C-alpha positions in Angstrom: -25.3 -69.1 -39.4 -28.9 -69.6 -38.7 -30.8 -72.6 -40.5 -34.8 -73.3 -40.7 -35.6 -76.5 -41.6 -38.9 -77.0 -43.4 -41.0 -79.7 -42.8 -43.9 -79.4 -44.9 -46.9 -81.0 -44.1 -50.8 -81.9 -45.5 -53.3 -81.6 -41.9 -52.0 -79.3 -39.8 -53.4 -80.0 -36.6 -52.4 -83.8 -36.9 -48.6 -82.6 -37.7 -49.1 -80.0 -34.8 -50.2 -83.3 -31.9 -47.4 -85.5 -33.7 -44.3 -83.0 -33.9 -45.5 -82.0 -29.9 -44.8 -85.9 -29.0 -41.6 -85.9 -31.1 -39.9 -82.9 -29.8 -41.4 -83.8 -25.9 -43.5 -79.7 -26.3 -45.4 -77.6 -28.1 -43.8 -75.4 -30.2 -41.4 -72.7 -29.1 -42.9 -70.0 -31.8 -45.4 -69.5 -34.6 -44.8 -66.9 -37.4 -47.8 -66.2 -39.6 -49.0 -69.7 -40.2 -45.5 -71.6 -39.4 -44.8 -73.5 -36.3 -41.4 -73.4 -34.8 -39.6 -75.3 -32.7 -35.9 -74.2 -31.6 -33.2 -77.4 -31.9 -30.2 -75.4 -31.4 -28.7 -72.0 -30.7 -30.0 -70.7 -34.3 -31.7 -73.7 -35.6 -35.4 -74.8 -36.0 -37.4 -76.6 -37.8 -40.0 -75.5 -38.8 -43.7 -77.1 -40.1 -45.7 -75.9 -43.1 -49.3 -77.2 -43.7 -49.8 -74.6 -46.5 -51.6 -75.0 -49.8 -48.0 -73.2 -51.5 -46.0 -76.0 -49.6 -48.0 -79.3 -50.8 -45.7 -80.2 -54.0 -43.6 -80.9 -51.2 -45.2 -82.8 -48.5 -43.3 -86.0 -47.2 -40.1 -85.1 -49.2 -38.2 -83.9 -46.0 -35.4 -85.4 -44.4 -33.1 -84.1 -41.4 -30.8 -85.6 -38.8 -30.5 -84.5 -35.1 -27.6 -85.4 -33.2 -28.6 -86.0 -29.5 -27.0 -88.0 -26.3 -27.6 -91.1 -25.1 -29.9 -90.3 -22.3 -31.8 -88.3 -25.0 -32.9 -90.9 -27.6 -33.8 -93.0 -24.7 -36.4 -90.3 -23.3 -37.4 -89.7 -27.0 -37.9 -93.5 -27.6 -39.9 -93.8 -24.3 -42.0 -91.0 -25.1 -42.9 -92.4 -28.7 -43.7 -95.3 -27.4 -46.5 -93.7 -25.1 -47.9 -91.6 -27.4 -47.9 -94.6 -29.9 -45.3 -93.2 -32.4 -43.8 -96.2 -34.4 -39.8 -95.4 -35.5 -37.6 -97.9 -37.6 -35.2 -100.1 -35.5 -32.3 -98.6 -33.5 -29.5 -99.4 -35.4 -25.8 -99.4 -33.8 -23.0 -98.9 -36.2 -19.5 -100.1 -36.4 -18.5 -96.9 -34.7 -21.4 -97.3 -31.6 -23.5 -94.2 -32.9 -27.0 -95.1 -32.5 -29.4 -94.3 -35.3 -33.1 -94.4 -35.4 -35.6 -93.0 -38.2 -39.1 -92.1 -37.4 -41.2 -90.8 -40.1 -44.3 -88.0 -39.3 -47.5 -88.8 -40.7 -46.4 -87.0 -44.5 -43.6 -89.3 -44.7 -41.1 -87.2 -43.9 -37.5 -88.6 -42.0 -36.7 -87.3 -38.3 -33.7 -89.5 -37.4 -32.3 -89.1 -34.4 -28.3 -90.2 -33.7 -26.4 -90.6 -30.5 -22.6 -90.9 -30.4 -22.0 -93.9 -27.8 
């Protein structure tokens, strides 16, 4: 099974810059007007700013499972580029979780197992 999680955005230029910081790289692929970042073997996050998506802007939520070093690296990258995020929470089972909102309010969370 493949997964394409679409993040509907209002401003493509602004969102491209933001998602490049979030993922630490440029999009892996461009299909039509959609930019794709591969986040797993058959899993992609897509940003789409077409008018047909305007009613869904800001309503997406996705959580990425990452390692501890990946979480630390992402937080350092966010700080370096001025990307705000919520507090890093540590759950009773040791999982660390942080929510990051894109410029439109779409929620991208990072969760690291202990």
